C-alpha positions as CSV (number, residue, x, y, z in Angstrom):
1,M,-44.2,-251.3,5.6
2,T,-40.3,-250.8,5.9
3,P,-38.6,-248.1,3.7
4,A,-37.0,-250.8,1.7
5,V,-40.2,-252.7,1.0
6,L,-42.0,-249.4,0.3
7,A,-39.2,-248.3,-2.2
8,D,-39.5,-251.7,-4.0
9,T,-43.3,-251.3,-4.2
10,V,-43.2,-247.8,-5.5
11,D,-40.5,-248.7,-8.2
12,R,-42.8,-251.6,-9.3
13,L,-45.8,-249.5,-9.5
14,A,-44.1,-246.5,-11.1
15,A,-42.7,-248.8,-13.8
16,A,-46.2,-250.0,-14.6
17,G,-47.3,-246.4,-15.4
18,G,-51.0,-245.9,-15.9
19,D,-51.5,-249.7,-15.9
20,A,-50.6,-249.9,-12.2
21,P,-53.5,-251.1,-9.9
22,R,-55.1,-247.9,-8.8
23,D,-55.9,-249.0,-5.2
24,E,-52.5,-250.4,-4.6
25,A,-50.9,-247.3,-5.9
26,R,-52.9,-245.0,-3.7
27,A,-52.2,-247.2,-0.7
28,A,-48.4,-247.1,-1.5
29,F,-48.5,-243.3,-1.9
30,T,-50.4,-243.0,1.5
31,A,-47.7,-245.0,3.2
32,L,-45.0,-242.9,1.6
33,R,-46.7,-239.7,2.5
34,A,-47.0,-240.7,6.1
35,A,-43.2,-241.7,6.2
36,L,-42.2,-238.3,4.7
37,S,-44.4,-236.4,7.2
38,E,-42.8,-238.2,10.1
39,G,-39.3,-237.7,8.6
40,T,-38.5,-241.5,8.6
41,V,-38.1,-241.4,4.8
42,R,-36.4,-238.5,3.0
43,A,-36.0,-237.5,-0.7
44,A,-32.2,-237.0,0.0
45,E,-30.1,-237.7,3.0
46,P,-26.5,-237.0,4.1
47,D,-23.8,-239.4,2.6
48,S,-20.3,-238.7,3.4
49,A,-19.2,-241.0,0.5
50,S,-20.7,-238.7,-2.0
51,P,-18.9,-235.7,-3.6
52,S,-21.9,-233.4,-2.8
53,G,-22.2,-235.0,0.7
54,W,-25.7,-236.1,-0.2
55,K,-27.5,-239.2,-1.5
56,V,-30.6,-238.8,-3.5
57,N,-33.5,-241.3,-3.0
58,A,-35.0,-241.0,-6.6
59,W,-37.7,-243.5,-5.6
60,V,-39.4,-241.0,-3.3
61,K,-40.0,-238.7,-6.3
62,R,-41.5,-241.6,-8.3
63,G,-43.7,-242.3,-5.3
64,I,-44.9,-238.7,-5.0
65,L,-45.8,-238.7,-8.7
66,L,-48.0,-241.8,-8.1
67,G,-50.1,-239.7,-5.7
68,F,-50.5,-237.1,-8.4
69,R,-51.3,-239.6,-11.1
70,F,-53.8,-241.7,-9.1
71,G,-55.5,-239.0,-7.1
72,A,-58.9,-237.8,-8.0
73,I,-59.9,-234.1,-8.0
74,A,-61.8,-233.2,-4.8
75,D,-63.2,-230.3,-2.9
76,A,-60.5,-229.1,-0.5
77,S,-62.3,-225.9,0.6
78,A,-61.6,-224.3,4.0
79,D,-63.9,-222.6,6.5
80,H,-67.0,-224.5,5.6
81,G,-66.6,-223.8,1.9
82,R,-66.2,-220.1,2.2
83,W,-62.6,-220.4,1.2
84,P,-62.7,-222.6,-1.9
85,F,-59.8,-225.0,-3.0
86,I,-59.8,-227.8,-5.5
87,D,-56.9,-230.4,-5.4
88,K,-56.0,-234.0,-5.6
89,D,-57.7,-236.1,-2.8
90,T,-54.2,-237.7,-2.2
91,L,-52.6,-234.5,-1.3
92,P,-54.3,-233.1,1.8
93,L,-52.7,-230.3,4.1
94,K,-50.5,-231.3,7.0
95,K,-52.3,-231.6,10.3
96,V,-50.3,-230.1,13.1
97,D,-51.0,-229.8,16.7
98,V,-49.2,-228.0,19.6
99,S,-47.2,-231.1,20.5
100,A,-45.2,-230.7,17.2
101,G,-43.4,-227.8,18.6
102,I,-43.6,-225.6,15.5
103,R,-45.1,-222.2,15.0
104,I,-47.4,-221.4,12.1
105,V,-48.4,-217.9,12.4
106,P,-51.9,-217.0,11.2
107,G,-52.2,-215.4,7.8
108,G,-52.6,-217.9,4.9
109,S,-49.7,-220.3,4.9
110,S,-50.0,-223.9,3.7
111,I,-47.9,-227.0,4.4
112,R,-48.8,-230.2,2.4
113,D,-48.9,-233.4,4.2
114,G,-45.7,-235.4,3.4
115,A,-43.6,-232.6,4.5
116,F,-41.5,-232.8,7.6
117,L,-41.1,-229.9,9.9
118,A,-38.9,-230.3,12.9
119,R,-39.4,-228.8,16.4
120,G,-38.6,-225.1,16.7
121,V,-39.5,-224.4,13.0
122,I,-41.3,-221.0,12.6
123,C,-43.6,-220.4,9.6
124,M,-44.3,-216.6,8.8
125,P,-47.4,-216.0,6.7
126,P,-47.9,-216.4,3.9
127,M,-45.5,-219.3,3.1
128,Y,-45.6,-222.6,1.4
129,V,-43.9,-225.9,2.0
130,N,-44.6,-228.7,-0.6
131,I,-44.7,-232.4,-0.2
132,G,-41.4,-234.3,0.3
133,A,-39.7,-231.2,1.8
134,Y,-37.6,-231.7,5.0
135,V,-37.2,-228.6,7.2
136,D,-35.0,-229.1,10.3
137,E,-34.9,-227.7,13.8
138,E,-35.2,-223.9,14.5
139,T,-35.4,-222.9,10.8
140,L,-37.3,-219.8,10.0
141,V,-39.4,-219.8,6.8
142,D,-40.3,-216.1,6.3
143,S,-43.2,-214.5,4.5
144,H,-43.7,-215.4,0.9
145,A,-41.1,-217.9,1.0
146,L,-41.4,-221.3,-0.8
147,V,-39.9,-224.6,0.1
148,G,-40.3,-226.6,-3.0
149,S,-41.1,-230.3,-3.3
150,C,-38.4,-232.7,-1.8
151,A,-36.2,-229.7,-0.9
152,Q,-33.9,-230.4,2.1
153,I,-33.4,-227.6,4.7
154,G,-31.0,-227.9,7.6
155,K,-31.1,-226.6,11.1
156,R,-31.1,-222.9,12.0
157,V,-31.6,-221.8,8.5
158,H,-33.2,-218.4,7.7
159,L,-35.2,-218.4,4.5
160,S,-35.9,-214.7,4.2
161,A,-38.9,-213.1,2.7
162,A,-39.8,-214.2,-0.8
163,A,-36.9,-216.8,-0.9
164,Q,-37.6,-219.4,-3.4
165,I,-36.3,-222.9,-2.9
166,G,-37.1,-225.0,-6.0
167,G,-38.7,-228.4,-6.2
168,V,-38.1,-231.5,-8.3
169,L,-41.5,-232.1,-9.6
170,E,-42.1,-228.9,-11.7
171,P,-39.9,-228.3,-13.5
172,V,-38.9,-232.0,-13.4
173,G,-35.3,-232.4,-12.0
174,A,-33.5,-235.4,-10.5
175,L,-31.9,-233.6,-7.6
176,P,-33.7,-231.7,-4.9
177,V,-32.2,-228.5,-3.6
178,I,-30.2,-228.9,-0.4
179,V,-29.5,-226.0,2.0
180,E,-27.4,-227.2,5.0
181,D,-27.3,-226.0,8.6
182,D,-26.9,-222.3,9.5
183,V,-27.4,-220.9,6.1
184,L,-28.9,-217.5,5.6
185,V,-30.9,-217.2,2.3
186,G,-31.5,-213.6,1.7
187,G,-34.8,-212.0,0.5
188,N,-35.9,-212.6,-3.1
189,C,-33.2,-215.2,-3.5
190,G,-33.8,-218.2,-5.8
191,V,-32.1,-221.6,-5.4
192,Y,-33.1,-224.2,-8.1
193,E,-32.2,-227.3,-10.0
194,G,-30.6,-229.4,-7.4
195,T,-28.1,-226.7,-6.1
196,V,-26.4,-227.7,-2.8
197,V,-25.7,-224.9,-0.4
198,K,-23.2,-226.0,2.2
199,R,-23.3,-225.1,5.9
200,R,-22.8,-221.5,7.1
201,A,-23.0,-220.1,3.6
202,V,-24.8,-216.7,3.1
203,L,-26.8,-215.8,0.0
204,A,-27.2,-212.1,-0.2
205,A,-30.6,-210.6,-1.2
206,G,-31.4,-211.2,-4.8
207,A,-28.9,-213.9,-5.5
208,V,-30.1,-216.6,-8.0
209,L,-28.5,-220.1,-8.3
210,T,-29.4,-222.8,-10.8
211,G,-27.9,-226.1,-11.8
212,S,-25.9,-224.4,-14.7
213,T,-25.0,-221.2,-12.9
214,P,-21.2,-220.7,-12.6
215,I,-20.1,-219.0,-9.4
216,F,-17.2,-216.6,-9.5
217,D,-15.2,-217.1,-6.4
218,I,-13.0,-214.0,-6.0
219,P,-11.2,-214.9,-2.7
220,N,-9.9,-218.2,-4.4
221,N,-9.6,-216.9,-7.9
222,R,-11.7,-219.7,-9.4
223,V,-15.0,-220.4,-11.1
224,I,-17.3,-222.9,-9.5
225,E,-19.4,-225.1,-11.9
226,P,-21.2,-228.3,-11.6
227,S,-19.1,-231.3,-12.6
228,A,-20.4,-234.3,-14.6
229,G,-23.2,-235.8,-12.8
230,Q,-22.9,-233.6,-9.8
231,P,-24.8,-230.5,-8.7
232,L,-23.7,-226.9,-8.3
233,I,-22.2,-226.7,-4.9
234,V,-21.8,-223.4,-2.9
235,P,-18.9,-223.9,-0.7
236,E,-19.1,-223.9,3.2
237,G,-19.1,-220.3,4.6
238,A,-19.2,-218.6,1.2
239,V,-20.8,-215.2,1.2
240,V,-22.5,-215.0,-2.3
241,V,-23.9,-211.7,-3.8
242,P,-25.6,-210.9,-7.1
243,G,-23.2,-209.7,-9.8
244,T,-22.8,-209.3,-13.6
245,R,-20.3,-210.3,-16.2
246,P,-20.0,-208.8,-19.6
247,I,-21.0,-210.6,-22.8
248,S,-17.6,-210.9,-24.7
249,A,-18.7,-211.7,-28.2
250,G,-21.3,-210.9,-30.8
251,P,-24.1,-208.4,-30.6
252,G,-24.2,-208.6,-26.8
253,R,-20.7,-207.2,-26.6
254,D,-21.4,-204.5,-29.1
255,W,-24.6,-203.5,-27.2
256,G,-22.7,-203.5,-23.9
257,L,-24.9,-206.1,-22.3
258,A,-24.0,-208.2,-19.2
259,L,-25.3,-211.3,-17.7
260,A,-26.4,-211.7,-14.1
261,T,-24.1,-214.1,-12.1
262,P,-23.6,-214.8,-8.4
263,V,-20.1,-213.9,-7.0
264,I,-18.4,-215.0,-3.8
265,V,-16.9,-211.9,-2.3
266,K,-15.6,-213.4,0.9
267,Y,-16.0,-216.3,3.3
268,R,-17.9,-216.1,6.6
269,D,-16.2,-214.3,9.5
270,E,-17.3,-213.2,12.9
271,R,-18.7,-209.9,11.7
272,T,-20.8,-211.8,9.1
273,S,-22.0,-214.4,11.7
274,A,-23.1,-211.6,14.0
275,R,-25.2,-209.9,11.3
276,T,-26.9,-213.2,10.3
277,A,-27.5,-214.6,13.7
278,L,-31.1,-215.8,14.3
279,E,-32.9,-213.8,16.9
280,Q,-33.5,-216.1,19.9
281,W,-36.1,-213.9,21.4
282,I,-38.7,-214.6,18.7
283,R,-38.6,-218.3,19.6
């Protein structure tokens, strides 16, 4: 089934809701899951004509939801039942062999089938990659990191320990998170609600970005906010750190409170690149 035919089938079945033929919906989802796992279909893809540089394939999310709706609860236990799990039978774990050219270090990581991991990806335990995600070449997914449903991660990205890349299924959102090539996402960062992080950006440990988060760009004397119908976009090469801004009115001002906010303190230079370079020896 070609991607175009699959998209039409998914849209027709999704429009039918609970009345969609169960066997046909499960078969369409199985085909979608295989295409996502192979990387031939993506939840979002580069598009130079778009202001964000990305085109969202919303039908993919609708197709994934078919898998949840028409899946049956089944025993998914590991190690002959000694490690019990229960999940929808439509959502197995991804089967990976040595020929895939990725490393999954022992220690409790999980990757759902329907996620694509390119050659050279390293998964440190425990981490989790959800269905619909796309993780490109030589990216490192560190311990306790999450790559949420349909998130798109570029080449040579470092998702540091406990970094959280949000998905689009729960909570529901139209746009997946996009992290482009050569980005460093620091420890305990959170990137959510369709935020686009452009190439070579650096998110310092603890920075949190959402679809409604303004970013204060000190070098350019501006505030970056999402425009109508467009996501929040972190500029190329921006170095973003967690900061605060005071509440200027009401009890919050009287109490001396401040809100957390991300701040661009500079743009990437040779010193930053040297400090954030991926270590080739571990590959």
